[in-house]
C-alpha positions in Angstrom: -3.2 22.5 -0.6 -2.7 19.0 -2.1 -1.2 18.7 -5.5 -3.7 19.9 -8.1 -5.3 17.3 -10.3 -5.4 19.7 -13.2 -3.5 22.7 -14.4 -4.5 25.5 -16.7 -2.2 27.9 -18.5 -2.8 31.2 -20.3 0.1 32.9 -22.1 -0.4 36.5 -23.2 1.5 39.1 -25.3 0.7 41.9 -22.9 1.8 42.2 -19.3 -1.0 44.6 -18.4 -3.6 42.4 -19.9 -1.9 39.5 -18.0 -2.5 41.1 -14.7 -6.2 41.7 -15.6 -6.7 38.1 -16.8 -4.9 36.7 -13.7 -7.4 38.6 -11.5 -10.3 37.4 -13.5 -9.1 33.7 -13.5 -8.7 33.8 -9.7 -12.1 35.3 -9.1 -13.8 32.9 -11.6 -13.1 29.6 -9.7 -11.4 28.1 -6.7 -7.9 27.6 -8.2 -4.4 27.9 -6.8 -2.1 30.3 -8.5 1.1 28.3 -9.3 2.9 30.8 -11.6 2.1 34.4 -12.6 5.0 36.4 -14.0 6.4 38.3 -16.9 8.4 36.1 -19.2 10.8 36.9 -22.0 9.8 38.9 -25.0 7.4 41.0 -22.9 4.9 38.2 -22.4 2.9 37.2 -19.3 2.4 33.6 -18.1 -0.3 32.4 -15.7 -0.5 28.8 -14.5 -3.3 27.7 -12.1 -4.1 24.4 -10.5 -7.1 22.8 -9.0 -10.0 20.5 -9.9 -10.6 19.9 -13.6 -13.9 21.9 -13.5 -12.4 24.8 -11.6 -9.3 25.0 -13.9 -11.5 24.9 -17.0 -13.7 27.7 -15.6 -10.7 29.9 -14.7 -9.0 29.4 -18.1 -12.3 30.0 -19.9 -12.8 33.3 -18.0 -9.3 34.4 -18.8 -9.5 33.5 -22.5 -12.9 35.2 -22.8 -11.6 38.6 -21.9 -8.0 38.2 -23.2 -8.9 38.9 -26.8 -5.9 39.4 -29.1 -3.4 39.3 -26.3 -3.9 35.5 -25.9 -0.8 33.7 -27.4 -1.6 30.2 -26.2 -3.8 28.4 -23.7 -4.1 25.0 -22.2 -6.0 22.8 -19.7 -4.4 19.5 -18.7 -6.9 17.4 -16.7 -5.3 14.8 -14.5 -1.8 16.2 -15.0 1.1 13.8 -14.4 2.5 14.2 -10.9 6.1 14.7 -12.3 5.2 18.0 -14.0 5.0 19.9 -10.7 8.6 19.3 -9.3 10.1 19.7 -12.8 8.3 23.0 -13.3 9.4 24.1 -9.8 13.0 23.1 -10.7 13.2 20.9 -7.6 14.2 17.6 -9.2 17.5 16.1 -8.2 18.8 13.1 -10.1 20.7 10.2 -8.4 23.9 9.6 -10.3 22.8 6.0 -11.0 19.5 7.3 -12.3 20.9 9.2 -15.3 20.4 7.6 -18.7 19.7 9.0 -22.2 18.9 12.7 -22.4 15.8 13.9 -24.2 15.2 17.6 -25.0 12.1 19.1 -26.5 12.1 22.8 -27.3 9.0 24.7 -28.1 8.0 28.3 -29.2 5.9 28.8 -26.0 6.0 28.0 -22.3 2.5 26.7 -22.6 3.4 24.1 -25.3 6.3 23.0 -23.2 3.9 22.1 -20.3 1.7 20.2 -22.7 4.7 18.4 -24.1 6.1 17.4 -20.7 2.8 16.0 -19.5 2.4 14.0 -22.7 5.9 12.6 -22.4 5.5 11.6 -18.7 2.2 9.8 -19.5 3.6 8.0 -22.6 6.9 6.7 -21.4 8.9 5.7 -18.3 11.0 8.8 -18.2 11.9 11.2 -15.5 11.0 14.8 -16.4 13.6 16.8 -14.5 13.3 20.3 -16.0 10.5 22.3 -17.5 11.8 25.7 -18.4 9.1 28.1 -19.4 10.3 31.1 -21.3 12.7 32.9 -18.9 16.0 33.6 -20.6 14.8 31.6 -23.6 13.3 34.4 -25.7 9.8 33.2 -24.8 10.5 29.5 -25.7 9.9 26.5 -23.5 12.2 23.6 -22.8 11.6 20.0 -21.5 14.4 17.8 -20.3 14.0 14.1 -19.5 16.1 11.0 -18.8 15.6 7.3 -18.8 16.5 4.3 -21.0 17.2 5.1 -24.6 13.9 3.5 -25.8 11.8 5.3 -23.2 13.5 8.7 -23.9 12.9 8.2 -27.6 9.2 7.4 -26.9 8.9 10.4 -24.5 10.5 12.8 -26.9 8.5 11.6 -29.8 5.2 12.0 -27.9 6.2 15.4 -26.5 7.3 16.6 -30.0 4.1 15.4 -31.5 2.1 17.4 -28.9 4.1 20.6 -29.7 3.9 19.9 -33.4 0.1 19.6 -33.3 0.1 23.0 -31.6 2.4 24.4 -34.4 5.0 25.2 -31.8 7.8 22.7 -32.1 11.4 24.0 -32.3 13.5 20.9 -31.8 13.5 17.3 -30.5 16.7 15.7 -29.5 17.7 12.4 -28.0 21.3 11.9 -26.8 21.7 8.1 -26.1 25.0 8.4 -24.0 25.3 11.9 -22.8 28.3 13.1 -20.8 27.7 13.5 -17.1 28.4 17.2 -17.4 25.1 17.7 -19.2 23.3 16.7 -15.9 25.8 18.6 -13.7 23.3 20.9 -12.0 20.7 18.1 -11.4 23.0 15.5 -9.7 
């Protein structure tokens, strides 16, 4: 399947309800299941991809029956292409491509995806890691690099996105990070 144009995310407080919602989302529209798993703090995260209308239909079906178990939800139409490799943790940086380091930390995996997409669309940054909730106590993390000005713009936009959702934990720009901070990505 080609890279989806849109992604939808539903984050739930119940694992059992998560399985139910995942099934309903997949039956509601022609979407590809990108992630479906338990995450820290006993939550369940579902990420689907496909056309905008299919993703909207799948997320709406999931949210409709999710009730009080819904923690967060999101549809990103025309998602930035850099989101997929960063989410899949398959980005490798060339040593000469490393610049400033930007970090945005959120209270949910869903808000981290929204923040990453916003940063990638707003600035000339490389999103090299989107970490959604595993081993983070249910939080999300976005890591980016580029020029200091671009990283500042990307972090600001990403932080604003998370802040609007009420889920920003921290926003950090390190202008001249030590190479060790990028060690596992080089």
